[in-house]
C-alpha positions in Angstrom: -0.4 -0.2 0.0 2.7 2.5 0.9 4.3 1.8 -2.7 1.1 2.1 -4.5 0.6 5.8 -2.6 4.0 6.8 -3.5 3.5 5.3 -6.9 0.1 7.8 -7.1 1.8 10.8 -5.8 4.6 10.7 -8.3 2.2 10.2 -11.2 0.3 12.9 -10.1 3.4 15.3 -9.8 4.9 13.9 -13.3 1.6 14.6 -14.9 1.4 18.1 -13.5 5.0 19.1 -14.7 3.9 17.9 -17.8 0.9 19.6 -18.5 3.0 22.7 -17.1 5.7 22.0 -19.7 3.3 21.5 -22.6 2.2 24.8 -21.8 5.1 26.6 -21.7 6.6 24.9 -24.8 3.8 24.2 -27.4 0.2 26.1 -26.4 2.4 29.8 -25.3 3.4 30.8 -28.5 0.3 30.1 -30.0 -1.6 31.8 -28.0 0.7 34.8 -27.8 -0.1 34.8 -31.6 -4.1 34.3 -31.3 -3.9 31.1 -33.1 -6.3 28.8 -31.3 -6.0 26.5 -33.8 -2.1 26.3 -33.7 -2.0 25.2 -30.1 -4.8 22.7 -30.1 -2.7 21.4 -32.9 0.4 21.5 -31.0 -1.3 19.5 -28.0 -1.8 16.7 -30.1 1.3 16.5 -31.5 3.0 17.0 -28.3 0.8 14.1 -27.3 1.6 11.8 -29.9 5.8 12.9 -29.2 5.1 11.7 -25.4 3.3 8.8 -26.8 6.4 8.1 -28.9 8.6 8.3 -26.1 7.0 6.1 -23.8 7.0 3.3 -26.5 10.7 3.0 -26.7 10.7 1.8 -23.1 7.5 0.0 -23.2 7.6 -4.0 -23.5 4.4 -4.6 -22.1 1.1 -5.3 -23.7 -2.1 -4.3 -22.4 -1.5 -4.0 -18.3 -4.0 -3.1 -15.5 -3.5 -1.2 -12.3 -5.1 -1.5 -8.8 -7.2 1.0 -7.6 -5.8 3.6 -5.8 -9.3 5.7 -4.7 -11.7 4.7 -2.4 -14.1 3.6 -4.7 -12.5 -0.1 -5.2 -14.6 -0.7 -2.3 -17.5 -0.1 -4.5 -19.0 -3.4 -5.7 -22.2 -4.9 -7.0 -24.0 -4.1 -10.4 -28.0 -1.9 -11.0 -29.7 -3.5 -13.4 -31.0 -1.2 -16.3 -34.3 -1.3 -17.9 -33.8 -3.7 -21.6 -32.0 -6.4 -19.2 -28.4 -4.3 -18.8 -26.5 -3.5 -16.0 -24.5 -1.2 -14.5 -21.9 -1.4 -12.3 -21.8 0.4 -9.1 -18.8 1.1 -9.3 -18.7 3.1 -12.3 -21.9 5.6 -10.6 -19.8 6.0 -7.9 -16.8 7.1 -10.2 -19.0 9.1 -12.2 -20.0 10.9 -8.7 -16.9 11.9 -7.8 -16.5 13.3 -11.7 -19.6 15.5 -11.4 -17.9 16.8 -7.8 -14.9 17.5 -8.8 -16.1 19.3 -12.2 -18.9 21.4 -9.9 -16.4 22.2 -7.3 -13.7 23.6 -9.7 -16.5 25.0 -11.5 -17.3 26.9 -8.4 -13.9 27.9 -7.3 -13.2 29.2 -10.7 -16.7 31.5 -10.3 -15.6 32.6 -6.9 -12.2 32.7 -5.8 -9.9 35.4 -6.9 -7.8 33.3 -9.0 -10.4 31.9 -10.4 -11.6 35.9 -11.3 -8.5 35.8 -12.7 -8.2 32.9 -15.1 -11.5 34.2 -16.2 -10.5 37.4 -17.2 -7.3 36.0 -19.4 -9.6 33.9 -20.9 -12.1 36.9 -21.7 -9.0 39.4 -22.4 -5.7 38.9 -21.9 -4.8 42.6 -22.8 -7.8 43.6 -20.4 -6.1 41.5 -17.7 -2.6 43.0 -18.1 -4.1 46.6 -17.7 -5.7 45.4 -14.4 -2.4 44.0 -13.0 -3.2 40.1 -14.2 0.2 38.2 -15.5 -1.7 36.0 -18.4 1.7 33.7 -18.6 1.2 32.6 -14.6 -2.4 32.4 -15.0 -1.9 30.1 -17.7 1.1 27.9 -16.1 -1.6 27.3 -13.0 -4.3 26.8 -15.5 -2.5 23.7 -17.3 -1.1 22.8 -13.7 -4.5 22.4 -12.0 -5.6 20.5 -15.4 -2.7 17.9 -15.3 -3.9 17.5 -11.5 -7.6 16.6 -12.6 -6.4 14.4 -15.6 -4.0 12.4 -12.9 -7.3 12.1 -10.5 -9.1 11.3 -14.1 -6.6 8.3 -14.7 -7.0 6.6 -11.6 -10.4 6.5 -11.5 -10.3 4.9 -15.1 -7.1 2.9 -14.8 -9.1 -0.3 -12.2 -12.1 -0.4 -15.1 -10.1 -1.4 -18.2 -6.4 -2.2 -19.1 -4.1 0.3 -20.1 -2.2 0.4 -23.6 -0.4 2.7 -25.5 -2.6 4.3 -27.6 -5.5 4.6 -24.7 -3.9 8.2 -23.8 -4.2 9.2 -27.5 -8.0 7.8 -28.0 -8.6 9.7 -25.0 -7.6 13.0 -25.3 -9.0 13.6 -28.5 -12.4 12.4 -27.0 -11.7 14.8 -24.2 -10.6 18.2 -27.0 -13.9 16.7 -28.7 -16.1 17.5 -25.5 -14.4 20.7 -24.8 -15.0 21.9 -28.3 -18.5 20.7 -28.0 -18.9 22.1 -24.7 -17.0 25.8 -25.9 -13.8 26.1 -24.8 -13.3 27.5 -21.2 -16.7 26.0 -19.8 -16.0 23.7 -17.2 -20.0 22.6 -17.3 -20.4 22.9 -21.2 -17.1 20.1 -21.6 -18.7 18.1 -18.8 -22.0 17.9 -20.5 -20.7 17.1 -23.8 -18.5 14.6 -22.6 -21.3 12.9 -20.5 -23.5 13.5 -24.2 -20.3 11.5 -25.7 -19.7 8.7 -23.5 -24.0 8.2 -24.1 -23.5 8.1 -27.8 -20.8 5.6 -28.1 -23.0 3.2 -25.7 -25.8 3.5 -28.2 -23.0 2.7 -30.8 -21.5 -0.5 -28.8 -25.4 -1.2 -28.2 -26.1 -0.8 -31.9 -23.2 -3.6 -32.8 -20.8 -1.0 -34.6 -17.5 -0.9 -32.4 -15.6 0.3 -35.5 -17.1 3.6 -34.6 -16.6 3.8 -30.8 -13.5 5.8 -30.9 -14.0 7.0 -34.2 -17.0 8.8 -33.9 -15.7 11.5 -31.2 -13.1 12.6 -33.4 -15.1 12.4 -36.4 -17.4 15.1 -34.2 -14.1 17.1 -33.5 -13.4 17.5 -37.4 -17.4 18.3 -37.7 -16.9 21.2 -35.3 -13.7 22.4 -36.5 -15.2 23.1 -40.0 -18.4 24.1 -39.3 -18.4 26.1 -36.2 -14.7 27.6 -36.0 -16.3 30.2 -33.5 -16.5 27.8 -30.9 -12.4 28.1 -31.1 -12.3 31.9 -31.6 -11.8 31.2 -35.0 -12.8 34.3 -36.8 -13.4 36.6 -34.2 -10.2 38.5 -35.1 -11.1 38.6 -38.9 -14.3 40.2 -38.1 -12.5 42.7 -36.5 
């Protein structure tokens, strides 16, 4: 148990460090130029690079990890209409995810740091005029994102085997949810993520497993093509 806890702490620290480095090296330069498509592409490229670097030392196939969080003790299943069932652990994981999302949303709404983040998201120039340093706020935002990503991974880990490509697939789904829910909206991203998950369940129930991972990526492409305003693209051109 002590080694498991130490591993979890190290995983969180490394994930936060990687998120901060990602902001400094891949995202920040494009944000300074006002190019949202550029930093999204750079984020995806950085994810693929990390996957390749990890693959250099990856000798195992799919691996399983123990449950670090307390939801490991939640067992059983709930019967659903139509003959399906839902593991109680999945309900507990969803409850923890919703609580984290609501807590972060409230912190973003009522705290001074949250107000600074929202100010930078609305207008970097206006935020600088009132004494806010956008670069520091961005680093903090990405650090929090890394922390939440690490917690999400610990919630997801025991539910399915980990493979080398799993992070890439989940990352693309996360981007699709963020864009669908509008970038900068924690509530929108949460609702969009739940919608994508429900849609994947319908595809699985309809015996269309080939579309399980393709559908969110196709949705992301359509959003980028048909609704660029969700990324802020087009505002500068109109101005």
